[in-house]
N, C-alpha and C positions, 0 to 999 in steps of 0.2 A: 198122744199123737206123735208119730215119727215124721219129722219134717223132711221135705224135699230141699228146702233152702233155709239156712240160718242167716238172719240179718243181725249184724252187730252194731248196736246203737239205735236208740229210739228218738233221735232228733228228727227234724223234718225230712231229711233225705231218707233215713231208715224207715220212717212211717209210710212215706210215699212209696218206696220200693216194696214194702210188705203188702200194702194195699193193692198195688198193681199186680204183683205176683199172685196174690190170692184170687184176684178177679180173673186171672188167666188159668185158674184151676189148680195152682200149686199149694201145698201145705207149707206154712212158714212158721218158724220160731224166731222171735225177737229176743235178743239178750241185751239188757240195758243195765248199766252199772248203777244208775241213780235209783232212788225210790219214787221217781216221777218220770213222766214222758216229756219230751219237748227239747231236750238238750239246751242249747243257748237261747231258746225262747223261755223266759221265766217271768210270768206275771204273778204278782202277789198283791194282796189287799191287807196291809197291816191294820191292826185294830186302831180305830180313831182317825183313820185317813179318809178323806172325802173322795178319793180317786184311786184307781188301780195304779200300781207302780210297776213299770217294766224294768227289770234288772238286766235284761239282755236285749234282744232285737226290739226296736220300737218303731222305726220308720218303714214305709213302703216306698221304694224308690221308683219313680217313673210311672206309678200306677200300673205296674206290670200286669199284663192280661192273665198270665198263668196264676199269679198270686191273687189277683182280684177275683177270678172265677172260683178259686178254692175258698176264699173268704166268704164270698156271696152264697156259696152252697151251705154255709153254716149260719146264714142270716146276719153275718157281720158285714159292715160297710166301712168305706173309707171316708175320711174327712180331710179337706185341704189343710195344710200347715201355714200358719202366718209366716210370711217370708220377710218380715221386717228384720233387717240386720243393723244392729247398732255396734259401733266400734268404741272402745274405751281405752284410752292411753293416759296414764298419770291422772286417772280419775275424771278425765274429760270425756263425756259421752256425746256422741253425734250419730245421727241416722245416716246410714250409708246406702242410699237408694240405688247406687250403681255398683254395689258390691259384687253381685253375680255377673254383671256385665264385665267388670274388670277381671274377674277370674276367667271368664270365657275368652276375653281378649288375649290374656296371657296364654291360655291353653290352646287357643286357635293358632298360635305361632308354632306349635309342635309340627315338625316336618311330616309330610305324608310318607316319605321314605323312612324306614326304621333304621336308625343309626346305632341301635343298641344303647342309647343314652338312658341314664337314670333321669328323673325329673330335675335333680340338682345339676347334672351335667347340661341338660337342656337350658336351664336358667343361665348357666355360665356362658354357654355359646350365644345366648341371646342378650347378653348384658348390655350391648350397645343399642339394643332396640326396645328394651323394656326398662322402665325406670326402677331404681332401687326400691322405691316404696311398693310398687306392684310386684316386684320379685319376692319381697318379703311377705306380702299379703298372700300370694299364691303358694309360696313355700309352706307357710303356717297352715293354710287351709288343706292343701293336699296331704301333708304329713299327718295332721290330726284326724281328719275324717276318713282317711284310708288306713289309719293305724299303722303307718309305714315310715321308715326312715326315707327321706327324700333322696338320699344317696343310693338307695336300692330300688325303689319302685320305678317301674317302666314308664317313661314318658310316652312312648308310642301307644301303650295300652290305655292311657288317659285321653288320647286324642279324639276318639269317636264321639263321646258325649261332652267334649271340652271340659274334662275333669269333673263332670257332674253339674256344670253350670247350666246345661240344657235340660236337666232332669227335674221334673216337678215332683216334690215329695208330699206324701200323705201320712196321716196317722190312723190308727185303728180306732173306730168308734166303739169302744168297749175294751176288750183285752186281747192281746195277741194270742194268748193261750187258746182262744176259740178255734184257731187254725189247727192246733194240736188235737183238740177234741173232735173236730170235723174229720181229720184224717183217721183218727181211731175209729170213728163211727162208720167209716167206709169199709172196714174189714168184713168180709163175708162170714157168716156164722160158721164156727168150728173149723176155720181154715187158718187162723192166725192165733198162735199161742205166745203171750208176752211174759217173759221172766224178768222181773225187776230185781235190783240189787244183785245182779249177776255180773261180776267184774271179770271180764275176759282177760286171761293171762297168756294164753298161747293158742295158736291156730296151726294145727297139723294138717297137711293137705297133700294130695296127689291127684292126678287127673281123674275127675269124676267122684272124688270123695274128700270130705273135710271132717276133722275132729276138733272141736273147739272146747278148750278147757276153761271153765269159769269158776270163780270162787264166790260163794254166797257171802255177801257183805255182812249179813246178820250173825252167822255162826262160824264163818271161816271154812266151811266144808267145800270140797271141790267136786265138780261134776263135769263129765265129758259129754258134749252134745254132738251127735253125728248127723250128717246130711250129705246130699250129693253136690251141694254148692254153697257158697257163702257170699253175701253182699256186705262188704266192710265199709261202714260209714263213720269210722272214728275221726274225730277232729285232727287236723294236721299237727297240732301241738302234741297230742298223745302219740301219734306215729313218730314224730321227731324224737320224742323222749325214749322210744323203744320199750315202752311199758308192756306192749303186747308182742310176744315173740312168734315169728313165723318159722315153721319147720317143714320143709327146708326154707331158707331165707328167700325172699322174693327176688327173682332174677332182675337185676338192673334197677329196681325201684328204690333201694335204700339211698343211693346217691341223689336220685330225683327228690326224695323226701327231704334230705338234708339241705338241698339248694332252694327249695320252695320258700316263698315269702310268708311269714307268719307274724302278726302284729299284736300289740297289747293296747288295752284301753282301760282308763280309770274313769268311772262314772259314779255319781252320787245323786240321789234325789232327796230333797229336803222339804219337810212340811213345816211351815211357819205358823205362828199364832194368828188368830183372827185379827183383822185390821192391818195385816202386813202391807197391803198395797198402798195404804194411806199413812203408813208409819213414818216417823221422822227420818229413818234411815233410807227410805225408798226414794230415789230420784223421781221427780214428778213425771218425766217423760216416759219412764219405764212402768210406772204404776198407773198410768192413764187407763181409763175404762176398766178398772179392776184387773189390770195386768193383761188385758186382751191385746194391747199393742206391744207387749214385751218382745214377742218373737224370739230372736236370737241376739245374744250379746257376745261380741268377740273382743276379749281383753288379752292380747298376746303377751303382755308383760306380767300376767298372773300365773301362779302354779297350775290352776285349773282354768283354762282360758275361755272355754265356750260354755254358755248358759242358755237355757231355753225354758219357756213356760207354756207347755202345750195344753195344760188342763185349766188355765185361767177361766173363771175367777177363783178357782181353788188356789189357796196360798201355797203353791208348790213350785219349786224350781229344780231343774236337773243340770248338773255340771258335768263337763266332759273334757278329758285330756287324752289324746290318742297318740300312738307312735312314740317318738322320742320324748314328747312332753310327758307321757305316762311313765316312760322308763326313768325319767329324772325324779319322779316323785318317790320312788323307792317303795317303802312298806305299803302294802295294800290293806293293812288292818283298818277296820271300820273307824276307830278313833283317829287314826293318822289321816285318813282321807277327809274326815270331817274337819280336822284342824286345817288342812290345806284349803278346804272349801271356805271355811270362815275367813281365812286370810285373803283368799281371792275376792270374796264378796265385799269384804271391808275395803279392798282397794278400788273395786268398781263403784261402791256406794259412797266412798270417801268418808268412812267412819272407822270405828275401831272394831277389832275382833270381838271384844267384850259386848259391844252393842249388837253386833250381828248375832252372837250366841244367845243374847236375851230373847231374841225373837224366834229362835229355833224351838220347835215343839218335838220334832223327831226326824230321823233320817234313815235311809235304806241304801245299801250298797252291796255289791257282790264282787269278790276278788277272783275274776276269771283266770287271771295269770297263775294263781296258786290253786285253782280248782283242779283236782287231780284228773277229772274227766273232761277237761278242756285244755288247760295249760296255755291259755291265751284267748284272744278275742276272735279274729278272723283273718283270712288270707289276703295277700296282695300280690300282683304280678311283678316278677323280678325282671329288671332290665336285661335284655339279651336272652332271656329264658322264658319268653312269653308262652312257649308251647308246653311248659311243665304240667299244667292242669290236664291237657289232653293226654300226655304221656303217662301221667299218674293214673288216669282213668282207664287205661287199657287193661282188659281182662288178662288173667294168667291161666293158661291151659284150660280155657272154657270152664273154670272151676271157681276161681276167685274173681269177684267183681267189686268195683269201687265206686263210691258216691260221696257227695258232701259239697258244701259251698266252695271248698278249696279246689275242687275238680270240675267246677262249672265255668261256662263261658262268662257268665256274669258273676265273677268272683265276689265273695264277701256278702252275698245277699241271700235272703230267704227264698226268693223265687229261683235263684240259681241252685239252691239245695234241692228244691222240688224237682226241677228239670233234670238234675243229675240222678235223683232217685228213680225217676221214670226211665231214664236212659239205661241205668244199671239193671233195672227189672226187665226191660226188653231184652237186653243182652243175655241175662241169666235164663230167661224163659226160652229163648231161641236155642241156647246150648242144651238145656234139659230136653227139649223136644227132639233135637238132633240125636242126643244120646239114646232116647227111647227108640228112635227109628233105626239107629245104627249102633247097637251095643258092641263094645269091644272089651276084651279082657286086658286089664293092666296089672301086672304083678305088683304085690305090695313090697316095697323096699323094707329090709330088716328094721331100720330105724323107725319105721312107722307102724310096725306090727303091734305095738302095745296099745295104740289108741284106736285102731280100726278093728 
């Protein structure tokens, strides 16, 4: 099958764009570097575990209608998340029933007028109106959950949802990967061809033509794939690294890519031995009702400060460090993350690392920062440059189109990736239709003659 459009990347944005283009009658080829689909959605079920482990996306923010509809079409439903927030300092655990209210109160002071402030600058300007305790609370929350340095992330972009304090979160009743399967099943017969383990190295282009060179990860052979247009859904980290060469270079986009915000996350999910919730190391308030009251624990003085138990009564905890907290951890090797996790839980539970380790049965983690096909976690809006996603998403010569969570209005989200994929598919389809109705001859520059 000779494609009309090549979609680069089979994450949620790429799968959505491919499905939409195929439904509009175009032939599509997807080039995916991994041997699986889904990108930064990665659901696994290790042997011996009572529950699925989400190594990538896990939450659904705000019960977004786009994502909810996509999930429901697969028979997957959402479940509310326990919102209990416990704070832990120096081993003292206390329920913080006003945690989200306090975050919202701080974020509610962000001015309506955009001053170009980072969140850190906003806190400094409001130092006389916000207590030092609440400033530190908000700084840690915004930096970690947005995977962003608070000195870079836009305060103004956080204002509409009061930094997330007004957003209700849900979890998948099953596995997030069901969304990936659902998108794949939407492909019309014989209109979408998927090539896995196809590592894109270069994209040659001119108006109305693309030639994408991809290396087969299995045997190292190289193939050139030709089409009339391409939808690029590469993660921002890969674009920043310049691992994929554009020929000619994208006009004006390189500087935008370099300035866009891209963050890191360290996360680990640990399975404990049976009896964990009533074990001697477990604080009674956190183990109550077999962990169903655990919710979230925020321990800002620990290397991995955030912990949750979404699958209780299964003896499973997930630890999270985002942004600068993740950067400080250094090595993302599995054993190193587990060592930081044991030290963090020992501090929270007021016990020793050795005692925590005795209760550990297994753990699972993925180093997205060093994953060559991600090179980071997700995007964030940069202060004073809030228009970068829209500018990055602009098509080039009605031939190259762009999608992904970093180019979405709701940055850093799965539903943002879906919506960006739909937008790119509409743009590409309109350009292809226009080319059919108004064909024009474009001479091939000498530098491109070898690939077209």
